[in-house]
N, C-alpha and C positions, 0 to 999 in steps of 0.2 A: 504493500499499499504506500502510495506517495505521501510524504509528510511535508508540512509547510516549512519545516526547518531545513529541508533539502533544497529549498528554492532560494536563489540569490536575491535578497531584498535590499533596498537601499537603506542608508543609515536612518532616515526618518520615514518609515513605511506607512504613512497615514492612508494613502489610497488603497494599499494592499490589505491593511487592517480593516478599512471600511468594507471592502469587497468580501472579506472573510465573515465579518459581522452580518452583512447583507445576506450572505449564503446561509448563515445559521438561522436567520429570520425565515428565509424561504423554506428551510428544512422543517422548522416548527410549524409552518403554514401547510405542510403536507407534501412538498416536493422532495423526491428522493435524491438528495445532494450529499456527496461524500467529500473527503478531502482531495481526491483526485480532481473533481470538477472545480474546486476552489482554485487549485494550482493552474488548471487550464484556463480558467477565467482571468487570473492575474496575468499569465503569459499572453493571453489573447489581447487584453487591454494594452499590455506593453508593446505588442506588435502592431495593433491597430492605432494606437495613439489615443489621446484624450483631448480631442479638438471640438467636436460637436456632440451635443447630448444625444441626438439621434443615432450616431455611429456607436456611442457608448452603450446605449439601450440595446441595440440589436446584437452587439458583441456579447454582452452578458446574457441576452436572451438565447442566443445560440449555444452557450455553455451550460445554462441551467434549466432550460425548458426542453422536455422530450416529448410531451404530449400537448395536443391542442387545448384540453381543458385546463391545463396549468397556466396558460397565457393570462387569464383574467387575474389570478392571484399575483402573478409576477408583475403585471402592469400596475396593480394598485400599490404593491410594496415598492416598486421602483419609484413611482410618483411621490409617495409619501417619504421615502428615505432620501432620494437623491435630488428632487426637483423643488419640493416645498420647504422653504426655510422654517416654517412654523408646523412642521409635520407632527411634532410631539404633542402640541397643543391640540391639534385637530384629532388625532387618534385618541387622546385621552377624553375628548368630548364624545366620541363614539362609544367609549368603554363605559362611561358613567353619565347618567342623565343629569346629575347635579353640577357638572362642569360647564361653564359657559366659555366656549371657545370659538374658533372661526368657522365651525361647522354647526353653529346654532341654528341657522336659518334653513338648513336642509338635513334630510336623513341620510344615513350611510347608503352608498351604492352597493352593487353587487361585489362581494368579496372584501369590502373595506373593513368590516368588523373582523373577518379572519386575518387580514393583513395587520390590523391594529393589535390583535391579541399576539401575533407572532413577534411583532417588534417590541411590545411592552412586556414580554414574558419575563418574569422575575423582577420587574421594576415596581416601585411603589407608586400608587396613583394618588398623589396628594391633591386634594381639592383646594381651590383658592379660599382664603380666609373671608368669612362672612361677618358683617357687623351684627351687633346684638339685636337690631330691629328685625333681622330676617331669621333669627335662630328658630322661632316658632314655626315659621313657614317650612324650614328644612325638616324639622321633627315630623310635621304633618305629612310631608312627602314621603319620608321613610316609613312612617306608619301605614300610609295608604298603599305603598308598594308591598308590604308584607301581608296585606289582606288576601292577596291572590297567590295561590300556590304556584311553584315553578312549573309544574306539570300542566296546569291549566293554562298558564301563559304560553307554554311551548305548543299547546294544541292550536292556538289562534295565531301563532307567529308565522309570518310568510317565510316559505323555504329560502327565498332569494335573500332575506335579511338575517338569516341564521349565522351564528359564529361557528367555529369548528367544534366546540364542546356542545353547543345547542344542536348542531346537525347530528352528532354521534348519539345524543340522547333521543333525538327524533327517530333515528334509524331503529333504536331498540324498540321504541313504541310501535313503529310501523311493522316490525317483524312480529309483533304479537296480535296485530289486528286480524280480525276474521271477516270473511265476506260470505255469509250464509246465503243459500238459495233454496227456494222451495222446489221439491221434485215435480216432475211433469208426469201427467198420466198418459200413457201411450194408447194408441188405438188397438194394439195387440193385447191379447189376454193370456192368462195362465190358469192352469187347472188347480186353483186354490179356493177354498170356501169364500163365497162372495155373494153379491146380489144379482149378478147376470145369469140367466138360465143357460145351462150347457146342454143343448139338445143332443149334440153328438156324443158327448160323454155319457148322457143318460141312456142313449140307444146302445152304446157299447157295453154298459153295465147290464142291460136288459138281454143282450145277446148271450151274455155269459151265464144267464139263468133260464135259458130256453125261451127267451122273448118276453118274460114277465117283468114288468116294471115295479121295482120294489122301492126305489127312491129317486128323486130328481137331483142330478148333479148341477152344481153351480161353478161360476168362475168369476174372475175379476181382473181389472185392467193391470197391465205391468206398470211399474214405477221406474222412471229413468231420470237421469240428471243431465243438464245441458253442458255444453262446452263454454268456457270463457275465452274469448279472443280479445287480446290487448293490442292496440295499435297506438304507439307511443312516439310523439314527435321529439326528435333529439336535435333540432336546429339550434342555432346560437341563442335565440331568445327563450328557448325552452330547456336548456341543458340542465340547469339546477333542479327544476321541477321534474324532468325526466328521471334523474337519478333517484329521487325520493319515491316517485311512483313505481320505479323498477324494484326498489326495496320492498315495497308494499306487495307487489305482484309476486315476488320471489317468496315472501312469507305465505301468501295465499296458495301458491303451487306446491309448497312443501309442507303445508299444515297437516297434521295427523287427523285422519277422518274427515278431511274436507269433502264437501258435497259435489264439487264439480266433476264432471266426467273427465275432462282434461283441460289444462290451461295452456293456450298457445300465446306466444308474445312475439311481436314484430316491432321493429324500429324503423322509422323513416325520416329522412331529411331531404336528400337529393335522390335517394334510392331506397328501395324496400330491403329489409334484412330480417331473416327469421332467427331469432335468438331463443327459441323454445328450449332446445337441448341444453343450453348454458344455464338457464334458470332451474333446471332440474338438479344442479349441483347443490349439495347441502350447505356448503359454506357460501354465505352471501357475498363476501368480498371476492372470492375466487369466481363466483358466477358473474358478477358485474364486470370483473376484469376481462373475463373471456368474451362477454357480451360487447364490451367496449372495443376490443381488439377485432371482433367480427364486423362491427359497424364502422366502416371507414369514413363515413360522412358525419360523424359526431361534431356538433357545433358548426355545421356548414349551412348551406342555404336551405330553402324550403320549396319543395315541389309536391304539394299535397295531392293534386289531381292525378299526376303521373304515378305516384306511389299507390294510390287507391286503385288506379286502373291495373297496376301490376298485381296487386292483391286479389282483385276480382277475377283476374284472368288466370292467375297461377295457383292461388291458395283457397279461394272461396269454397269450391266444391269439396276440398279435402278437410277443412276445419269448420265449416259453417253448417254442417248437417245437424238434424234433430234439435232445432230451436236454439241455436247458440246465442249468447249474449255478447255484444261487442262493446268494449270500453275504448273510446277514442279520446286520447289526450293530446290536445294541440291548442294553439292560440288562433288557428284559422287564417293566419296571415300567409296566403299563398302567393308565390312569386311567379308562378307559371300562368301567364294570361292566355296562352293559346289553348290550354286543355279545358275541358268542360267538367268542372268540379261538380256541379249540380247533378249531372247525369251519373257520375261515379258514386256519389252519395246515395242517390236514389236506388241504384243497383245494390249497394251494400245494405241499405235499410230493408229492401225486399227479401234479402237473404237472412236477416237477423230476426230474432224474436223481440230483442230490445237493442237499441242503439243509444248508449249513454255517452254524452259528450262532456268531458272535463275541460274547462277553459280557464286558465289562471287569470285571464283579463277580467273576469267577473269580480275580482277583488276591488276594482275601482267602482265607486258609487255612480259615477257618471258615464259608465260604459254603455255604448250604443252600437248596434250592428251596421256601422257605416262602411267597413271594409268589404270589398267584393267577395272575397272568399267566405267570410262569416255569413254574409247574406245568402250565398249559394248553398251553404251547408245547413243552416238553421231549419228550414222546413222539413228536413227528412230525418231529424233525430227524434228519438222518443223522449229524451230528457236532457236538459242542459244545466250543468252545475259547475260551481267553482272547484278548482283543484290546486289551490295554492298553499294549503296548510293541512295539518293532520285532521282537524275537525271536518274539512271538506271530504277527505277520504273516508272518514268514519260515516259520513252521510250516505255513502253508496249502498249500504244495506237497506236504508229506506227507499231509495230509488229502485232497487230490485223488488222489494216487497210491495211497492205501489206503482205499477206500470202506468196507471192514469195520471200520475204526478209528473208534469213536464218541467218542474223546476222554474228556471228563468225563461224558458222557451216562450210561454204565452205572452209574457210581458215584452219580450223583445220583438216578437211577431207583431204585436200591436203597434209598437214603435215604428217598425218598418212600414206598416200600412199607413200610419199617420204621416210619415215622411213622404210617402208616395202620393198621398192625397192632398198634401199642402200645396197651395198655389205657388207657382214659380214667379219670384219677384225679381229675378235677375233682369238686366237691361236688354237681354237678347231674347227674353221670353216671347215677345210679340213676333219677332222674326221667325223663331222656330215654329210657332203656332201657325203662321201664315205659310211656311214651307211645308208643314204637314198637311194642311188643307188642299194645297195645289198638288 
């Protein structure tokens, strides 16, 4: 193993020490960085020079980042450590709500809390001194925060805003969630005591007794369980939610005595990938690692229509039989304008007994179906629900038990109809109306 002591450093190695400290912060944030990469980074910076921040950024990025999903944490740590002179005050404001810093006016972005925890690991978080007039207010804030349990707060916390420790705790909760489903009554019957007359069985018993009918045989319908098909969007805007949902799906697929006949999982971004066999692995970390290696389009673009077309063409007849339930996790922001998303959604809905759509964008109060992809998908789903936290995933059981409950679908469809019926007040409205009449 290469040691930092083997590297010829200048007499005042401030830059090398900062790179080593930056690498330790990246390691605490979850990136697999060892001493060898630190040495390579120092030598790369020495060879590339320290002239522009952009060159310095991509030099360290090439040495420390090996996966696409690690770029977000690296970017946040680099910005906070190298580019912002007040990064410590900003990070402390993310870590404690009582600190008034430069980030008071906004909430932490994706990976900022994890980056802040990595850089502040082992450091004391001293809050600024308050005057005596505000002591009562501080005590009230602390007492109010203690009235809610940590687990209850975690259930309603957005996956995108979770820290490293919070995400680990959330994964443990997700692995214990269940998704019960009611059995389906098949049209086929079995020769067991029931309420349906079994004339053929009655005749067979009579033939054994010389044609004399001694008793009437009965039968009942067979009980079967449907398949669960999960279609999970792994594009850049959905990556953090997708990992949490796949943890939940892994727990459902490996639960002892689960009622689903089979659980099939597919990921899609720019292409469709079947990750069903990887989720059968008992270890969740190994399963998601294998699924991430299989899906090469993780945190890429979004082509929902093309991926649904590939599923309907190649996999629908294999996994959608016997009243399967489809769980679609996506924000509906399709980038492929040439494909017919509505037609593919209609075909998918006709093949499924229930089509439940989880959309993390529903966490916003002012969400409206203005995007073209969302408007094309909405009429064909059975239920539309939020999927941004643990509480939303726990509500899936209610969606399965109440197929008539469409969630937010009814409200958003009404909003779409109102928008279409609203008069056009743009300055070109008269010109378009005249052109339509002619």
